[in-house]
C-alpha positions as CSV (number, residue, x, y, z in Angstrom):
1,M,137.5,109.4,72.2
2,A,135.7,106.2,73.0
3,T,135.4,107.2,76.5
4,V,133.7,110.3,75.5
5,L,131.4,108.6,73.1
6,A,130.4,106.0,75.9
7,A,129.8,108.9,78.4
8,L,127.4,110.7,76.0
9,A,125.8,107.4,75.3
10,L,125.3,106.7,78.8
11,G,123.9,110.1,79.5
12,A,121.3,109.8,77.1
13,C,120.2,106.6,78.5
14,G,117.1,107.0,80.8
15,S,114.9,109.6,79.2
16,E,111.8,109.1,77.3
17,G,110.4,112.9,77.4
18,V,108.7,114.8,79.9
19,A,104.9,114.2,79.9
20,V,104.1,117.1,82.2
21,P,102.2,119.8,80.1
22,S,104.1,123.2,79.4
23,D,101.3,124.8,81.0
24,D,101.8,122.9,84.2
25,P,103.7,125.2,87.1
26,N,105.7,122.0,87.5
27,H,107.0,121.7,84.2
28,E,110.1,123.8,84.3
29,G,111.1,121.2,87.5
30,A,110.1,118.2,85.1
31,E,112.6,119.4,82.7
32,I,115.4,120.3,84.7
33,F,114.8,116.8,86.7
34,A,114.8,114.9,83.1
35,Q,118.1,116.8,82.4
36,R,120.0,116.3,85.6
37,C,118.5,113.2,87.5
38,S,117.6,110.8,84.8
39,G,120.7,108.9,84.8
40,C,119.8,108.0,88.4
41,H,116.2,108.2,89.0
42,T,113.0,106.9,87.4
43,L,110.1,109.3,87.3
44,S,107.7,108.7,84.8
45,P,106.1,112.2,84.4
46,A,109.8,113.5,83.8
47,G,110.2,110.6,81.1
48,T,113.2,109.1,83.1
49,Q,114.2,105.5,83.7
50,G,117.4,105.9,85.6
51,S,117.0,103.4,88.6
52,G,116.4,100.2,86.3
53,N,120.0,99.6,85.4
54,R,121.2,98.5,88.7
55,S,123.3,95.9,87.6
56,L,125.5,98.6,85.7
57,R,125.9,101.0,88.5
58,T,124.4,102.2,91.7
59,Q,121.2,104.0,91.1
60,G,119.0,106.3,93.1
61,P,115.6,105.6,94.4
62,N,112.9,104.8,92.0
63,L,110.6,108.1,92.7
64,D,107.7,106.5,90.7
65,Q,107.4,103.9,93.8
66,R,108.1,106.3,96.6
67,T,106.7,109.8,97.8
68,E,108.5,112.7,98.7
69,T,107.9,115.9,100.5
70,F,109.4,119.2,99.2
71,E,111.7,119.7,102.3
72,D,113.0,116.0,102.0
73,A,113.5,116.4,98.1
74,L,115.2,119.8,98.7
75,F,117.5,118.5,101.7
76,A,118.5,115.6,99.3
77,I,119.3,117.9,96.4
78,H,121.5,120.2,98.8
79,N,123.2,117.2,100.5
80,G,123.6,114.5,98.2
81,G,120.6,112.3,99.4
82,F,120.4,111.4,102.6
83,S,123.5,109.1,103.1
84,G,125.8,111.5,101.0
85,A,127.5,108.7,99.6
86,I,126.2,108.7,95.9
87,M,124.3,111.5,94.8
88,P,126.4,114.7,94.1
89,Q,125.3,117.7,96.5
90,N,123.8,120.6,94.7
91,I,123.1,118.6,91.5
92,V,120.9,121.7,91.0
93,V,120.8,124.9,92.9
94,G,118.7,128.1,93.7
95,D,115.5,128.6,91.8
96,D,116.1,125.5,89.7
97,A,116.8,123.2,92.8
98,E,113.2,124.5,94.3
99,A,111.4,123.7,91.2
100,V,113.0,120.3,91.1
101,A,111.7,119.7,94.5
102,R,108.3,121.0,93.9
103,F,108.0,118.8,91.0
104,V,109.1,115.7,92.9
105,E,106.7,116.5,95.7
106,E,104.0,116.8,93.3
107,Y,104.4,113.7,91.0
108,A,106.8,111.3,92.9
109,G,104.8,108.1,94.2
110,G,102.6,107.4,91.2
111,D,102.9,103.8,91.5
112,V,102.6,103.8,95.2
113,E,99.4,102.0,96.2
114,E,97.1,102.8,99.2
115,S,98.2,101.0,102.4
116,P,95.8,98.2,103.6
117,R,96.0,99.5,107.1
118,P,93.1,101.2,108.5
119,S,92.7,104.9,108.6
120,P,93.6,106.7,111.7
121,S,89.8,107.4,112.4
122,S,88.8,103.9,112.2
123,S,88.5,102.2,115.5
124,S,87.1,98.6,116.6
125,S,84.0,100.1,117.7
126,S,83.1,101.3,114.5
127,S,83.7,98.1,112.9
128,D,81.0,96.3,115.5
129,S,78.3,99.0,114.6
130,G,77.9,97.6,111.2
131,D,78.5,101.2,109.4
132,S,79.5,100.5,106.0
133,S,80.2,104.2,104.9
134,S,83.7,104.3,106.8
135,G,86.8,103.3,105.2
């Protein structure tokens, strides 16, 4: 009985409520993410804080701090991440998997700052021209 209660308590950890509006096309993906992924991943729009407890167990990446494409998110869902060592394969399937992948693509990376590197269109000749409109 104690084991069941502990599992239920741990399963409830890591969720603060979905912040994606119900009329947003990604709301369903956010709800599924909150239900199925909150134990291991942080993603603020889904209200999840699963990446913060690394001292107790291995966690998935903090998706507030990393961007993902739809294709990469869907690959990770189907294949158990990229290493296949920790995340269960097919944690969600079918339309639900696609909804989660669309949500992750849209909302992951909220805490990622722009790189200080120059943009690809910048060149050394433009910095010599004194044109301050670029960049």
